[in-house]
C-alpha positions as CSV (number, residue, x, y, z in Angstrom):
1,M,49.2,115.5,46.0
2,R,47.5,112.3,46.9
3,Q,47.4,113.0,50.6
4,K,45.6,116.3,49.9
5,T,43.0,114.5,48.0
6,D,42.4,112.1,50.9
7,V,42.3,114.6,53.7
8,A,38.9,116.3,53.0
9,P,35.8,115.8,50.9
10,P,35.8,117.3,47.4
11,A,35.0,121.0,47.2
12,I,31.9,120.5,45.2
13,L,30.4,118.6,48.1
14,I,31.4,121.0,51.0
15,P,28.1,122.9,50.8
16,M,26.3,119.6,51.2
17,A,28.3,118.9,54.3
18,A,27.5,122.4,55.7
19,A,23.8,122.0,55.0
20,A,23.8,118.6,56.7
21,Q,25.2,120.2,59.8
22,R,22.8,123.1,60.2
23,K,20.3,121.0,62.2
24,L,23.0,119.4,64.4
25,P,23.4,120.7,68.0
26,I,26.3,123.1,68.1
27,A,28.3,120.9,70.5
28,S,28.1,118.0,68.2
29,V,29.1,119.7,64.9
30,A,32.9,119.5,65.5
31,G,32.8,115.8,66.4
32,A,30.6,115.0,63.4
33,T,32.8,116.9,61.0
34,T,35.9,115.3,62.3
35,A,34.4,111.9,61.9
36,L,33.1,112.6,58.4
37,V,36.5,114.0,57.2
38,L,38.6,111.2,58.7
39,L,36.3,108.3,57.7
40,T,35.9,109.7,54.2
41,A,39.7,110.0,53.9
42,L,40.1,106.4,55.1
43,N,37.5,105.3,52.6
44,F,39.4,107.0,49.8
45,V,42.5,105.0,50.8
46,N,40.4,101.9,50.9
47,Y,39.3,102.3,47.3
48,I,42.7,103.4,46.2
49,D,44.1,100.1,47.5
50,R,41.3,98.1,45.8
51,Y,41.8,99.6,42.4
52,I,45.5,99.5,42.1
53,L,45.2,95.9,40.9
54,P,43.2,96.7,37.7
55,G,45.9,99.3,36.9
56,V,48.7,96.7,37.1
57,Q,46.9,93.5,36.1
58,E,48.4,93.4,32.6
59,L,51.9,93.6,34.2
60,V,50.8,90.8,36.7
61,K,49.5,88.7,33.8
62,G,52.8,89.2,31.9
63,Q,55.0,88.1,34.8
64,F,53.0,85.1,35.9
65,H,51.7,84.1,32.4
66,V,48.1,83.4,33.6
67,S,44.8,83.4,31.8
68,D,42.0,86.0,32.1
69,A,40.0,83.6,34.2
70,A,43.0,83.4,36.6
71,L,43.3,87.1,36.8
72,G,39.6,87.3,37.6
73,S,40.1,84.9,40.4
74,L,42.2,87.5,42.3
75,T,39.1,89.6,42.7
76,F,37.1,86.5,43.3
77,W,39.2,85.5,46.4
78,F,39.3,89.1,47.6
79,F,35.5,89.3,47.7
80,L,35.0,85.7,48.9
81,T,36.9,86.5,52.2
82,Y,35.2,89.9,52.2
83,M,31.7,88.5,52.3
84,I,32.7,85.6,54.7
85,A,34.2,88.2,57.1
86,A,31.1,90.5,56.9
87,P,28.8,88.6,59.3
88,C,31.4,88.3,62.0
89,T,32.4,92.0,61.8
90,G,28.8,93.0,61.8
91,W,28.2,91.2,65.0
92,L,31.3,92.9,66.5
93,G,30.1,96.3,65.3
94,D,26.7,96.0,67.0
95,R,28.3,95.0,70.4
96,F,31.7,96.8,70.7
97,P,33.1,100.3,70.2
98,R,33.7,100.9,66.6
99,K,36.6,103.4,66.8
100,P,39.3,100.8,67.8
101,L,37.9,98.4,65.3
102,I,38.2,101.0,62.5
103,V,41.8,101.7,63.6
104,G,42.6,98.0,63.5
105,C,41.2,97.6,60.0
106,A,43.2,100.5,58.7
107,L,46.4,99.1,60.1
108,L,45.7,95.6,58.7
109,I,45.0,96.9,55.2
110,S,48.3,99.0,55.2
111,A,50.3,96.1,56.6
112,V,49.0,93.7,53.9
113,N,49.9,96.2,51.2
114,V,53.5,96.4,52.6
115,L,53.7,92.6,52.6
116,T,52.8,92.5,48.9
117,G,56.4,93.3,48.1
118,T,57.4,89.8,49.3
119,V,55.0,88.1,46.8
120,H,56.8,86.2,44.0
121,A,54.2,83.5,43.2
122,F,50.7,83.9,41.8
123,D,49.2,81.7,44.6
124,S,50.8,84.0,47.2
125,L,49.2,86.9,45.4
126,L,45.8,85.2,45.7
127,F,46.4,84.7,49.5
128,R,47.4,88.4,49.9
129,H,44.2,89.5,48.1
130,A,42.1,87.2,50.3
131,V,43.5,88.7,53.5
132,L,43.0,92.2,52.2
133,G,39.3,91.4,51.9
134,I,38.9,90.9,55.6
135,G,40.2,94.4,56.4
136,E,38.2,96.1,53.8
137,A,35.0,94.3,54.7
138,S,35.3,95.4,58.3
139,L,35.9,99.0,57.4
140,G,33.0,99.1,55.1
141,I,30.7,98.0,57.9
142,F,32.0,100.0,60.9
143,A,32.4,103.4,59.2
144,P,28.9,104.0,57.8
145,A,27.3,102.7,60.9
146,L,29.3,105.1,63.0
147,L,28.5,108.1,60.7
148,A,24.8,107.2,61.0
149,D,25.0,107.8,64.8
150,F,26.4,111.3,64.2
151,Y,23.6,112.4,61.7
152,P,19.8,112.0,61.7
153,E,18.0,110.1,59.0
154,D,17.1,113.2,56.9
155,Q,20.7,114.1,56.6
156,R,22.3,110.7,55.9
157,N,21.8,110.9,52.1
158,R,24.0,114.0,52.0
159,I,26.6,112.5,54.4
160,L,26.8,109.1,52.8
161,T,27.0,110.8,49.4
162,I,30.2,112.6,50.6
163,F,31.5,109.4,52.2
164,Y,31.0,107.4,49.0
165,T,32.7,109.9,46.7
166,A,35.6,107.7,47.7
167,I,34.4,105.1,45.2
168,P,35.0,107.1,41.9
169,V,37.9,109.3,43.2
170,G,39.7,106.5,45.0
171,A,39.3,104.2,42.1
172,A,40.7,106.9,39.7
173,I,43.7,107.4,42.0
174,G,44.1,103.7,42.3
175,Y,44.2,103.2,38.5
176,L,46.7,106.1,38.1
177,T,48.9,104.9,41.0
178,G,49.0,101.4,39.5
179,E,49.7,102.5,36.0
180,I,52.2,105.3,36.5
181,I,54.2,103.9,39.4
182,G,53.9,100.3,38.1
183,D,55.3,101.3,34.7
184,H,58.4,102.9,36.2
185,F,59.0,100.7,39.3
186,G,57.2,97.4,38.7
187,W,53.7,96.3,39.8
188,R,54.6,95.8,43.5
189,M,55.7,99.4,44.2
190,P,52.2,100.9,44.0
191,F,51.1,98.7,46.9
192,F,54.0,100.0,49.0
193,V,53.0,103.6,48.3
194,S,49.3,103.1,49.1
195,A,50.2,101.7,52.6
196,V,51.5,105.1,53.9
197,P,48.3,107.2,54.1
198,G,46.5,104.3,55.6
199,F,48.9,104.2,58.6
200,L,48.7,108.0,59.0
201,I,44.9,108.2,59.0
202,A,44.7,105.3,61.4
203,V,46.8,107.4,63.9
204,L,44.5,110.5,63.3
205,V,41.4,108.4,63.9
206,F,42.9,107.0,67.1
207,F,43.6,110.4,68.6
208,F,40.9,112.7,67.2
209,L,37.7,110.8,66.6
210,R,35.1,110.6,69.3
211,E,32.5,107.9,69.1
212,P,28.9,108.8,69.9
213,A,26.4,106.7,71.8
214,R,24.8,104.1,69.5
215,G,21.5,105.3,68.0
216,T,21.9,108.9,69.2
217,S,20.6,110.4,65.9
218,D,17.9,107.8,65.1
219,V,14.4,108.8,64.3
220,W,13.0,105.3,64.8
221,P,10.1,104.9,67.2
222,A,11.2,105.0,70.8
223,R,10.0,101.5,71.6
224,T,12.0,100.1,68.7
225,R,15.1,102.2,69.5
226,G,15.2,101.1,73.1
227,S,14.6,97.4,72.4
228,V,17.0,94.7,71.3
229,A,16.3,94.1,67.6
230,H,17.2,90.7,66.1
231,A,19.0,90.1,62.9
232,S,16.2,87.7,61.9
233,S,13.9,90.8,61.5
234,L,16.0,91.7,58.4
235,L,14.4,88.8,56.5
236,T,11.0,90.4,56.7
237,N,12.2,94.0,56.1
238,A,11.1,94.5,52.5
239,P,12.6,98.0,51.9
240,Y,16.0,96.7,53.2
241,L,15.9,93.5,51.1
242,Y,14.9,95.3,47.8
243,A,17.6,97.9,48.3
244,T,20.2,95.3,49.1
245,L,19.4,93.1,46.2
246,G,19.3,96.1,43.9
247,M,22.7,97.1,45.2
248,A,24.0,93.6,44.5
249,M,23.1,93.8,40.9
250,V,24.7,97.2,40.6
251,T,27.8,95.9,42.3
252,F,28.0,93.0,39.9
253,S,28.1,95.5,37.0
254,L,30.4,98.0,38.7
255,G,32.8,95.3,39.9
256,G,33.1,93.7,36.5
257,I,33.5,97.0,34.7
258,S,36.2,98.2,37.1
259,A,38.1,95.0,37.0
260,W,38.2,94.6,33.2
261,M,37.8,98.1,31.6
262,P,41.6,98.8,31.6
263,S,42.2,95.6,29.7
264,F,39.2,96.2,27.4
265,L,40.5,99.6,26.4
266,Q,44.1,98.3,25.8
267,R,42.8,95.4,23.7
268,S,40.6,97.9,21.7
269,G,43.7,99.7,20.6
270,F,44.2,102.4,23.2
271,S,47.8,102.9,24.4
272,A,48.8,101.0,27.5
273,S,50.7,104.1,28.7
274,T,47.6,106.3,28.7
275,V,44.8,104.0,29.6
276,G,45.2,104.5,33.3
277,L,45.3,108.3,33.0
278,T,42.2,108.2,30.7
279,L,40.2,105.8,32.8
280,G,41.2,107.6,36.0
281,G,40.0,110.9,34.6
282,I,36.7,109.4,33.4
283,T,36.2,107.6,36.7
284,A,37.0,110.7,38.8
285,G,35.1,113.2,36.7
286,A,32.0,111.2,35.8
287,G,31.9,109.3,39.0
288,L,32.3,112.3,41.3
289,G,29.9,114.3,39.2
290,G,27.3,111.5,39.2
291,T,27.7,111.0,43.0
292,A,27.3,114.7,43.7
293,V,24.4,115.3,41.3
294,G,22.6,112.1,42.5
295,G,22.9,113.1,46.2
296,W,21.6,116.6,45.4
297,L,18.7,115.4,43.2
298,A,17.6,112.8,45.8
299,Q,17.7,115.4,48.6
300,I,15.3,117.7,46.6
301,W,13.1,114.8,45.5
302,L,12.8,113.6,49.1
303,R,10.9,116.8,50.0
304,R,8.1,115.7,47.8
305,N,8.4,111.9,47.6
306,H,9.4,109.5,50.4
307,Q,10.4,106.9,47.7
308,A,13.0,109.2,46.2
309,L,16.1,107.3,47.3
310,Y,14.8,104.1,45.6
311,L,13.4,105.8,42.5
312,L,16.5,107.8,41.7
313,S,18.7,104.7,42.2
314,A,16.4,102.7,39.8
315,W,16.6,105.4,37.1
316,S,20.4,105.5,37.6
317,A,20.6,101.8,36.8
318,L,18.2,102.0,33.8
319,L,19.9,104.9,32.2
320,T,23.3,103.2,32.3
321,V,22.3,100.4,29.9
322,P,22.1,102.2,26.5
323,F,25.5,103.9,27.0
324,G,27.0,100.6,28.1
325,V,25.8,99.0,24.9
326,L,27.6,101.8,22.9
327,C,30.8,101.4,24.9
328,F,31.1,97.6,24.7
329,F,29.7,97.0,21.2
330,G,29.8,100.3,19.4
331,P,32.6,101.9,17.3
332,R,35.9,102.6,18.9
333,A,35.5,106.4,18.5
334,G,32.4,106.3,20.8
335,M,33.9,104.1,23.5
336,L,35.2,106.8,25.8
337,P,32.3,109.3,25.6
338,S,29.8,106.5,26.2
339,L,31.8,105.1,29.0
340,A,31.9,108.5,30.7
341,V,28.1,108.9,30.5
342,A,27.6,105.4,31.7
343,M,29.8,106.0,34.7
344,F,28.0,109.2,35.5
345,C,24.6,107.3,35.4
346,I,25.9,104.4,37.6
347,F,27.1,106.8,40.3
348,L,23.9,108.9,40.4
349,G,22.5,106.2,42.8
350,T,25.6,105.7,45.0
351,G,24.7,107.9,47.9
352,P,20.9,107.6,47.8
353,L,20.9,103.8,47.7
354,N,23.4,103.5,50.6
355,A,21.3,105.9,52.6
356,A,18.2,103.9,51.8
357,I,19.8,100.8,53.3
358,V,21.0,102.5,56.4
359,N,17.6,104.2,57.0
360,A,15.7,100.9,56.6
361,V,17.0,99.5,59.8
362,P,17.3,100.6,63.5
363,A,20.6,101.4,65.2
364,T,20.6,98.2,67.3
365,V,21.1,96.0,64.3
366,R,22.6,98.5,61.8
367,A,26.1,97.0,61.7
368,T,24.7,93.6,61.3
369,A,22.4,94.9,58.5
370,I,25.3,96.4,56.7
371,A,27.2,93.2,57.2
372,V,24.4,91.1,55.7
373,E,24.2,93.7,52.9
374,L,27.9,93.4,52.1
375,F,27.7,89.6,52.2
376,L,24.9,89.6,49.7
377,I,26.1,92.3,47.3
378,H,29.5,90.6,47.1
379,A,28.2,87.0,47.0
380,L,25.8,88.0,44.1
381,G,27.9,90.9,42.7
382,D,31.6,91.6,42.3
383,T,32.8,88.2,43.7
384,P,31.5,86.2,40.7
385,S,31.4,89.0,38.1
386,P,35.2,89.4,37.2
387,R,35.7,85.7,36.9
388,L,32.5,85.1,34.9
389,I,33.5,87.9,32.6
390,G,36.9,86.4,32.2
391,V,35.4,83.0,31.4
392,V,33.2,84.5,28.7
393,S,36.1,86.5,27.4
394,D,38.2,83.4,27.0
395,H,35.5,81.8,24.9
396,S,34.4,84.8,22.9
397,S,35.5,88.4,23.5
398,L,36.0,90.7,26.4
399,G,33.2,93.0,25.1
400,T,30.7,90.1,25.2
401,G,31.8,89.3,28.7
402,L,31.3,92.9,29.8
403,G,27.8,92.7,28.3
404,L,26.8,90.6,31.3
405,T,26.9,93.8,33.3
406,L,24.1,95.3,31.3
407,V,21.7,92.5,32.2
408,T,22.3,93.0,35.9
409,M,21.7,96.7,35.6
410,L,18.3,96.0,34.2
411,L,17.6,93.6,37.1
412,A,18.7,96.3,39.5
413,A,16.3,98.8,38.0
414,A,13.4,96.4,38.3
415,L,14.2,95.5,42.0
416,L,14.5,99.2,43.0
417,F,11.3,100.2,41.3
418,L,9.5,97.4,43.2
419,G,11.3,98.4,46.4
420,A,10.1,101.9,46.2
421,R,6.5,100.6,46.7
422,T,7.5,99.1,50.1
423,V,9.0,102.3,51.7
424,P,7.0,103.4,54.9
425,E,5.8,106.9,54.5
426,D,6.0,108.0,58.1
427,V,7.1,107.0,61.6
428,A,3.7,105.5,62.4
429,Q,3.9,103.1,59.5
430,R,7.5,102.3,60.5
431,E,6.5,101.5,64.0
432,Q,3.8,99.1,62.7
433,A,6.4,97.4,60.4
434,A,8.8,97.1,63.3
């Protein structure tokens, strides 16, 4: 059942994919569709691997007898190597073919999951998680940059919305895989299981994906597209910087919530045997619904307002806050409904904000730009957030720790509203900015 979920984008988003392909030359449609399906499937597996740990972390805590701060350090070390690897992989992605790099990333991630079965000390688990960060960082850079070369700018919101449905659905499957398999066979077994589809998809990518020429679908001015852009130009690219910093604040919140919500629900009185199923259902349903609706609304709004990608993402962050307050500090009966609405609101901006970041830079530095983005969003976001939440939890309560995520959602909204004012309206303005 899991492999079927990974093979193709969810049915609700198929019309979006079809609409995105209507403007493509007929000869390129098959190659673009193959790339979208395979890379989305690989992204699903990527997020399944990442979210198995929250599903089994209470089992890990019980075996190794560690504190919440130590548990949070697992995610800290994962994202530390993730963000350190990002600049190097971005440089590679702008200079070498991305297809073999993607295949290598998939094989590395699967191999690390297999080796998890040999881990019998908490320090070894920290090392395992750190190595995994290198593979996932690389995939997160190469795949969207490659997809951007298949699809022109006005279609990337749709395409990246489909690609990033992997976040809620993959997370939900990861929670369920961790809880269900972990309860029956121990916390190591889910990592063995998750390695299989990664190996299979890597083989399919190797044989069936065709890489397009870099910048083929760009709508940047000809002189910019044909020149060699420098990474230093990112420092003066206001739309890119605002979108990236806004994404960092959202990532702080989402990373912290994802890491600690299973434990929060269990400590609030929910059965440990049902938390994974409940949280998986909420994450998949609300997350997938929010991602799909957000991509659809942004596409409609873009016809009337060139700032739509930023504005929708800003409202997404702002609307999350009141429902987060109800979930973390309200009565137990309202926790799950408010969590579902908060997750829906968070994921409204997933596709639009990623599309805004990709569209803000030319193809010649796109992999580097995504690498810098990943470095910043993890350095400021989900690298410190699980550990900070764990530290606050050790000194007060887990609900208070999770309250930190609401502050960063407010910061995200402010940054994105400001960023909307910097978006060039047309190609002439973009050429002047370049």
